[in-house]
C-alpha positions as CSV (number, residue, x, y, z in Angstrom):
1,M,153.3,-57.7,-83.5
2,D,157.0,-57.5,-84.0
3,T,158.8,-58.8,-87.2
4,Q,160.3,-61.8,-85.4
5,N,157.0,-63.1,-84.1
6,S,155.3,-62.5,-87.4
7,A,158.0,-64.6,-89.2
8,A,157.6,-67.4,-86.6
9,I,153.9,-67.5,-87.1
10,E,154.3,-67.5,-90.9
11,S,156.8,-70.4,-90.7
12,A,154.5,-72.4,-88.5
13,E,151.6,-71.9,-90.9
14,R,153.8,-73.4,-93.7
15,E,154.6,-76.5,-91.6
16,L,152.6,-79.7,-91.9
17,V,152.2,-82.1,-88.9
18,I,150.3,-85.3,-89.1
19,T,150.0,-87.9,-86.3
20,R,148.6,-91.4,-86.8
21,I,148.6,-94.6,-84.8
22,F,149.3,-97.8,-86.8
23,D,148.3,-101.3,-85.6
24,A,151.8,-102.6,-86.3
25,P,155.1,-102.9,-84.3
26,R,157.5,-99.9,-84.6
27,E,160.2,-102.0,-86.2
28,L,157.9,-103.0,-89.1
29,V,156.7,-99.4,-89.6
30,F,160.3,-98.2,-89.7
31,K,161.2,-100.9,-92.2
32,A,158.2,-99.9,-94.4
33,W,159.8,-96.4,-94.6
34,T,163.4,-97.6,-95.3
35,D,163.1,-100.7,-97.5
36,P,162.0,-100.1,-101.2
37,A,160.4,-103.6,-101.3
38,H,157.9,-102.2,-98.8
39,L,157.8,-98.6,-99.9
40,V,156.5,-99.5,-103.4
41,H,153.3,-100.8,-101.9
42,W,152.1,-97.6,-100.2
43,F,154.2,-94.5,-101.0
44,G,152.3,-91.9,-102.9
45,P,148.7,-90.8,-102.9
46,R,145.9,-93.3,-103.6
47,G,145.9,-94.3,-107.2
48,F,149.6,-93.6,-107.7
49,S,152.2,-96.3,-108.3
50,L,155.9,-96.2,-107.6
51,P,157.7,-97.7,-110.6
52,S,161.1,-96.5,-109.5
53,C,162.5,-96.1,-106.0
54,K,166.1,-96.1,-104.9
55,L,167.0,-95.6,-101.2
56,D,170.4,-95.5,-99.6
57,S,169.0,-95.7,-96.1
58,R,171.8,-94.3,-94.1
59,P,172.8,-90.8,-92.9
60,A,174.0,-88.8,-96.0
61,G,172.5,-91.4,-98.2
62,N,170.4,-90.3,-101.2
63,W,166.9,-91.4,-102.2
64,R,165.0,-90.9,-105.4
65,C,161.5,-92.1,-106.3
66,C,159.1,-91.7,-109.2
67,M,155.4,-91.5,-108.3
68,L,153.2,-92.3,-111.4
69,S,149.8,-90.7,-111.4
70,P,146.7,-92.5,-112.6
71,E,146.9,-90.4,-115.7
72,G,150.4,-91.5,-116.4
73,R,152.2,-88.4,-115.3
74,E,155.6,-88.9,-113.6
75,H,156.3,-87.1,-110.3
76,W,160.0,-87.4,-109.3
77,V,161.0,-86.6,-105.8
78,R,164.4,-87.0,-104.2
79,G,166.5,-86.0,-101.2
80,T,169.1,-87.0,-98.7
81,F,168.8,-88.7,-95.4
82,R,169.9,-86.4,-92.6
83,E,169.3,-88.6,-89.6
84,I,168.4,-92.3,-89.1
85,V,167.8,-93.7,-85.7
86,E,166.5,-97.2,-86.1
87,P,163.6,-97.8,-85.3
88,E,162.5,-94.4,-84.0
89,R,163.4,-91.5,-86.3
90,L,164.0,-90.6,-89.9
91,V,164.9,-87.1,-91.2
92,F,165.3,-86.5,-94.9
93,S,165.2,-83.6,-97.4
94,W,162.4,-83.6,-100.0
95,A,162.4,-81.8,-103.3
96,H,160.4,-82.3,-106.5
97,E,162.6,-82.8,-109.5
98,N,161.7,-81.0,-112.7
99,P,161.9,-82.9,-116.1
100,N,165.2,-81.1,-116.7
101,G,166.7,-82.5,-113.5
102,T,166.6,-79.2,-111.5
103,L,165.0,-79.3,-108.0
104,E,162.1,-77.2,-106.8
105,H,161.9,-75.7,-103.3
106,E,163.6,-78.2,-100.8
107,T,161.8,-79.0,-97.6
108,L,162.6,-81.3,-94.6
109,V,160.6,-84.3,-93.5
110,A,161.0,-85.8,-90.0
111,V,159.2,-89.1,-89.1
112,T,159.1,-90.0,-85.5
113,L,157.9,-93.5,-84.3
114,V,156.9,-94.2,-80.8
115,D,156.3,-97.8,-79.5
116,L,152.8,-98.2,-78.0
117,G,153.1,-101.8,-76.9
118,G,152.7,-103.4,-80.4
119,K,151.2,-100.4,-82.0
120,T,153.1,-97.4,-83.4
121,K,152.4,-93.7,-83.1
122,L,153.9,-91.9,-86.1
123,T,154.4,-88.1,-86.2
124,L,155.3,-86.7,-89.6
125,R,156.6,-83.1,-89.8
126,H,157.2,-81.6,-93.2
127,A,158.4,-78.0,-93.5
128,I,158.8,-75.3,-94.5
129,F,156.7,-75.0,-97.6
130,E,156.8,-72.0,-100.0
131,S,153.1,-71.4,-99.4
132,I,150.1,-72.5,-97.5
133,P,148.5,-74.0,-100.7
134,A,151.7,-76.1,-101.2
135,R,151.4,-77.3,-97.6
136,D,147.8,-78.2,-98.1
137,E,148.6,-80.2,-101.3
138,H,151.2,-82.2,-99.4
139,H,148.8,-82.7,-96.5
140,N,146.4,-84.4,-98.9
141,G,149.2,-86.5,-100.4
142,W,150.7,-87.6,-97.1
143,T,147.2,-88.3,-95.6
144,S,146.5,-90.6,-98.6
145,S,149.9,-92.3,-98.4
146,L,149.5,-93.0,-94.7
147,E,146.1,-94.5,-95.3
148,R,147.7,-96.8,-97.8
149,L,150.5,-97.6,-95.3
150,A,147.9,-98.6,-92.7
151,E,146.3,-100.9,-95.3
152,Y,149.6,-102.4,-96.3
153,L,150.7,-103.0,-92.7
154,A,147.4,-104.9,-92.1
155,V,148.2,-107.5,-94.7
156,I,151.9,-108.1,-94.3
């Protein structure tokens, strides 16, 4: 295998792709991603809360949120919106913020929403992680968050 193919396979292994269908209209799912009043109800793994969330939902706008673990540990994440096409696509950078304010490895998240006649197919791509264990940790977090999103959408 040549070096270029090897690098492409390694990159693909460090990419996370999750697809899920929500029983909610695309416009509402999009708003749940871009309005902090909705985001605080579902963003973060089960058991986490979102005591702080600021979004400037426009291209080049920044976002920053604090996910609080059940044990009381703060997990700050932030980034910049790279692309917003309402109600079908969001692309934003993602980085964990250390207590001293420095950022860890930056990744890119792309959320695509497809209208299925009142339901919404969401595809989330998050890449490129530093390692496969980092990808797997985020897979667990995103899966839990999306479960919470489905529950939230069912009651609003």
